[in-house]
Each structure stands twice: as structure tokens, then as C-alpha cells.
N, C-alpha and C positions, 0 to 999 in steps of 0.2 A: 631800255632805260639808258639815259645819256647823262654822263657826269662831266662837268667842265671844271677846269682849274681856275684859279684867280687870274683875272686879266691884268697884264702888266702894261701900263701906258708907256709910250715912247719917251725918251729923254727930251727935255726942252732944248730948243735950238736946232733940233734935227727933224722938225716936222716936215720940211720940204722934201725929204727923201721919199720918193714915191715907191709904192709897193708894186707898181706895174712893171718896173724894170726887172729884167731877169725872167726866168721861167715861172710859170704859175706854181704856186706852192713854195717858192724860194723865199728866204727871209734875209733882208738886208741887215747889215750891221747896225746896231743901235735900235733895231725894231723887234719888239716881242710879240710873238703871235699867240693867239689863243690855243689852249691845249684841250683837246676833246678826247675823252676816254669813254668807251662804250663796252658794255658786257653783253654779249649776245650768245645765243645758243650755237653750238657747233652745227655745221652743215647748212647754214643759211647763206647761200651764195647770192640770193637776190638782194641782200643788204649791202653788198660791196660797192655797187655804183653809187648808192645814196651816200655812203661814207665819203667817197672821193669828191662828190659834188659839194657836200657840206663843208669839207675842208677847203675846197677851192673858193667857195663864197666867203669863208672866214678870212682867207688869205688876201682876197681882193677888197676887203673893207678899206675905205679911205682912212688915212692917218691924219690926225690934227684936229683942229676945232670943228671942221665940217663933218667929221665922222660921227655916225649915229651911235649912240651908246648901245651896248648889248642889252638884249631883252632881259637876260638873267640878272643884270645889275639892278634893274628897276623892279624885279620880281614879277614881270609880265611876260608871258610867253606869246610868241607869234603863232599864227595859225599853223604854220609849217612845223614849228617846234612843238606846238601843242599836239599836232598829229603824231609827231615822232615819239613824244613822251607817253602819250596815252595809247599808242598802237600796240599791237601784239609783238612788234619788233623789240619793244623795250622790256619784255618779260625775260626772266631768267629761266632757261630750260636746261635740264640736266640729262637730256636724251631719253627720258622715260615719260611717256604720255599716260595719263590716267583720266578715265571718264569721270566727269563730276557727279554722275549718277550711280557710280559703283558703290557697293556697300562696303563699309569698313569691317574688316575681319576682327572679331572680338576673341581675345585669348581666353580659352576655357581652362579651368583648373585641371590639374593632373588627374584627380579622382573622377572628374566628369567625363573624361574622354572615353572611358570604358563603360559608362552608364552605371557605375556602382557607387555606393555611398561608403564612407569610412566605417570601419568596424565599431568604433566608439559610438557613433551616432546610432547604429543599429541596436547595439546592446542597451544604450540608454533608452531608446524607444520601447524595447521589449520589457525592460525593468519597470518603466513607468506604467506600461499596460498591465503588468502583473499586480503591481501595488494597487492601482485603481480598481482592478477587478476584485481583488481580495477585500478591499474596503466596501465596495458595493455589495459583495456577497454577504458579508457579515451584517451589513445594514438591513438587507432583505430578510435574513434569517431572524435577526432580533426583532424585526417588525411583525412578521407573520407567524413565527414559530416560538413565541415566548411560552415558557412553562406556566407562567402566572397570568391569566387573562386580565387580572386587575392592573397589571403593569403594561399591557398592550390592548387597550380597548378597541383599537382599530383592526385587530386581527380578524381574519375571515372566520375563525372558529370561536370568537369570543362569546357568541350567543349560545354555544353548546355547554352542556353541563360537564363539569370536571369529572374525570375518571376517579373512582375511589382508589385510595392508596393500597399498596399490597398488604399493609398491616390490617387495613379494614377488611380486605378479602380473607386474610387468614383468620381474623376474629370471627367473621360471619361463617366461614367454613367450619371452624371449631364449634360454633354454636349449633350447626346443623348435624355434627357428628355426635355419636353416642359412645360412651366409654363403658366397657364391660370386661369381665375377667374370665380367663380359662384356667384349666388345671395346670399346676406347676409340674416340672419334671426335674428330678435330681438323680444324678448318675455319676459314675467314676469311669473315665476312659483310660485305656492302656495305650499310651502314645509311643510309637516306635521310632520316632525321628521327625526331622523337619528339613526340607530341601528347597533351595531356591530354584533349581532346575527341575522342570517337570519330567524330563526324560530319566533323570537319576531316581526320582521318586517312583516312577513306574517300574523301573528295574527292581527296586526293593520290594514293591508289591508283588510282582511276579515270582520273586524268589520265595516269599512266604506262602503264596497260594500253591506253588508247586509242592510244598511240604504238607499241604492240607490244612493250612492255617487261615485265619481271617486277615483281611487287608482292605482298608478303605483310605482313599487319598482325597484331600480337600482340593477344590478347583482353584481357589485363589492362592497366589504366592504370598508367603512361603507355603509350600505344599506339605501339610502335616499328614503323617501316616498313623492310623489307629488300628490296633491289633485285637481289640476286645472291649467289652463294657460290662459293668456290674452295678448292682444297686447301691453298694456301699464300698468302703475301702477294704473291709475284711474279705469280701468276696473278690475284690479286684486283686488282692495279694494272692489268693488261691489260683487265680488265672495266670498270674505272672510267673508262677513256679515253672510252668511249661517252657517259657521263654528263657528263664534263667538256666535251665538244664542245657539249652542250646547256645548259651553265651550271647544272648540277644538282649541288649539294653532296652529296658521298658520303663517309662515314666508314668506315674499316676496323675491324672488331670481331672479335677472336679468339674462337673458340668451342672450348673444350676440355671434352669430356664424358668423365669417368672412369667406367668400368663396374665398378669394384671395389666391395666392400662392399654388394653387393645381397643383401637378406634375403628369404627365403621359408621357409614352414613345411616341415617334413620331408615331409609328404604332397604338398604342391604341388611341391616340388623333385623328388621322385621322378617326378612326372607330366610335368614340363617339362624335365628335365635333358638330354634329347636334342634336343628341338625348338627350345627358346629359344636356345641358343648358335648352332645352325645358322641359325636365322632371322636373327639379328643379323649373322652373317658374310655371308650372302647379300645382305642389305640394304646393308652397307658396301661390298661389291664393286660393286654397282650404282652407289652414290654415287661412289666413287672413279673408276670408268670414265667415267661420263657427265660428271662435273665436269671431267675432263681434256679430253674431246672438245669440250665446249661452249666452254671457254676458248680452245682452238685455233681453233675456227671464228669466234668473236666477236672474237678478237684480230687477225684478218686474216691469220693464218698459212696458212689453207687455205680453199679455196672450196667444198669438199665436206665433207659430214658422214658419218662412218663408220657403217656399218650395225651395229646392236647385236644381231646374230644370236647372238653368243656369250652374250648376257645373257638370251635367251629361256628357256633351261632353268633358269637361276638364278632368274629372275623367277617361273616356274611353281612351283618348289620352295618359294620364299619364301611365296607365297600359300597353298599347301597347309598349310605349317607354321603360318602365322598363323591359319587357320581352326580348327585344333586348339587353339592357344594361347588363343583367345578364351573357350573353355569351361573352361580350367584355371587361368588367371592370376587374381589377386585382382580384385575388382570395381573398385578404384581405378585399376588399370593397364590395364583393357580399353579405355577411350576413347583412350588414347595409343597403344595397339597398333593400333587401327583407323586412326588418323591416319597412323601410320607406313606401313601397308600402302597406303593411298590415295596418299600422297606418292610412294612407290616406283613404284606403278602409273602415276601421271601422268607421271613422268619417263621411264619406259620407253616408254609409248605415244607421247609427244610425240617422243622420239628416233627411234622407228620411222618416224613420218611425216616427220620432218626428213630422214632418210636417203633417202626416196623423193622428196621435194620440198624441196630445201634452201631455207630462208628464215630470216631472223633472228627472225621472230615465233615460229616453232616451236621454235627453239633457246632463245629466252628463256622460252618456256613450259616447256621442259625444265629450265631454271635455276630456275624457280619451284617445280617439283616437288622439286628438290634442297634448296632452302631450307626447304620444309615438312618434308622428311625430317629435316634436321638439328635443327630445333626440336622435332619430335615425339620424336626419340630422347632429347633432353635431358629432356623431360617424363616419358618412360617410366622412365628411370633414377631420377629423383627420386621417382616413385611407388613404386618397389620398395625404397627405403631406409627 
């Protein structure tokens, strides 16, 4: 690129001064030479001769009226000047060459250099996904799993019949069950304490048994200890005298078991309607008979124990009926039926031995069987309601 300054014409009256005098490139007094300023890249040694030639031509231009005006003044460039202006020599180079086809490097954000996204963007995406999934899930559930088919006619199970309500099931089952009554049982228990810890209750039981006394512990907490049983309070007070002599605190507890409102299905009732009432009657007869005889012996009224021969047939009949009932009663009542049979058997066997060899230990063992019988009958009635 070539830049020229403003051309200064020579002063009037001095046009005859020739620029040929002197050495080329010299300037005579009163003559203004053109100024040429070029900006070229460093290291272009080939442009130096052209610069000196152009300066020499400018210095040898005629002065006066016959001098041709400069091309720059008319705005027209000569072919030589056009070549110089449009050539590569007129470009400004800063010593760094760059291919026109090279790709421009684009600055990447700081978080993109490592291939990771900012934590805020990730959390926002996860939260949006969770919210969307929750909404879609509830929509699907409400569409296909509605409790009321009338509210969701497009449900896949809308054509099915609705399940009957639990209240309907209970009502229908009650209609299929039959209510009947069994014999009541009234007794008075001698309670020797109540313990929250089973180990402590077992220790008390062992201490009474080591003395030849009765002792029964309930399974559920609090664990209650029963030391005897009688038909009424008067007989219970006679039994409690023995413990008062040993400074053992005994409490009288009334036991009243109502045998009414027992429920069984029609099929079960038809199978047990003969055996179950007879079984209970025989068991109660054994209980009442042995409770009276043990109270008489332990109260000091008699030194002999009555022979329970009259109970042998009752006992045998009760055991036979119990064996049949074990297969017919509901599963929840069977364990209590077995306890009832074992308790009656213990009472009868101990009474038989006591009649042969009268001793307080055998009579108290009979008392223990009677206590077990009363508690087992209470549990049996509860399981049948």
C-alpha cells in the first residue's frame, strides 16, 4: 500500500529552475518534491529497488506548465501505480502467515473442557425426571386400579364383579354358623401371686412343689400362680388355712365360665353335637366330685380319701369322646381340648393313688389337676366364641 502526501507546486517566477541540475533525487531551492510513504512488511528486500526507481521518476518530473499532473490528483491511477497498489507488495504483513483455509479455533466454556456438565443442570434434570415419573405413575394407578369400577369404566377389570365387602362376608359366615350352649363352670381359685418375669414365677412354683403343694402357672404375662381350687368360697377358705400356717399370702379369685354363645359351623356342629356336650358334662362331674373330696381331706374333716371308683366309667367315656372331638373341632380349639383331657386324667389318677395310700402330697396333686381343668375349660370356651 502506498500513501502520498499533498503535492506542493513550485512558487511562481521560479519555474525555469530545472530539476535536472544536481544529482538525481536532489531538490533545488524553491522546489517541493512529492513525498511518498509506504508501509511494507519486514524482510521484503525485493521492494527496495522499486522504491528508489519510483522516487527517481518522481524527482525527474518536469516543473512548470509542461509538467503532467499527478495521477493521484485526478483520481486516476496509472497501470504502474495500479499494479503497485493492488499488488501483494501493498499488503500489511506482521510477520505471521496464516492459511486462508485454516479453521478458526472456537473457545469452549470452562465446564465443557472436561466433558462434564454443571451440577445444577444435573440436579435439575434428575428432579424433573422424578416429578414426571411420579405424575405418570399416579395417573396409571388411578386409571387401571380404581376401587370403584363406576369411576373408571376403562379399567381392565371393570367387567368383573366386585368382591363382597368384609361386612358381607362376616354376615354370611354368621348365618352359616350355629350357636349353642355348653355347661357353665363356677369355682374359686387360690392365687399365690403374679409375676412379670417367667423365671421368678417358675422359682415360686418349684418352692411350693418341693413342699408337696399344688402349683400352676399361666403362660401369658403377667404369670399368675394358682395353689388350689374349690367349688365355693367356704371350701376355698378351708384350703387356705394350710398356706396361712406357712405365712404364704393367698388370694381368693372367683372363676365363672359361661358356656353359652358357643359358635360352630353347621357341619362341625352336626359332627360334635352328641360328643361335645357329653364330654363337658363328664368332665364337670369329675371336677365337682374330686373338688369336694380333696377339700374334706385337706381341711382336716377326714383322715381317709374316698375311692373314686364311680368316676372310672365317667373318666373312660370322657377320654373316648375327647379322642373323637380332636378330629372334629376347629384347629384353634384342639390344644385346649387336649389340656382339658390331660387335666382330668391327672386328677383321676392322683385320686386313685390317694385312695390307696392317703397322703397330702397325692391329694394336692389331685388339686393341681383340678386347677388345670378349670383354666383349660375357660380357654376352650373362649376359642369357640
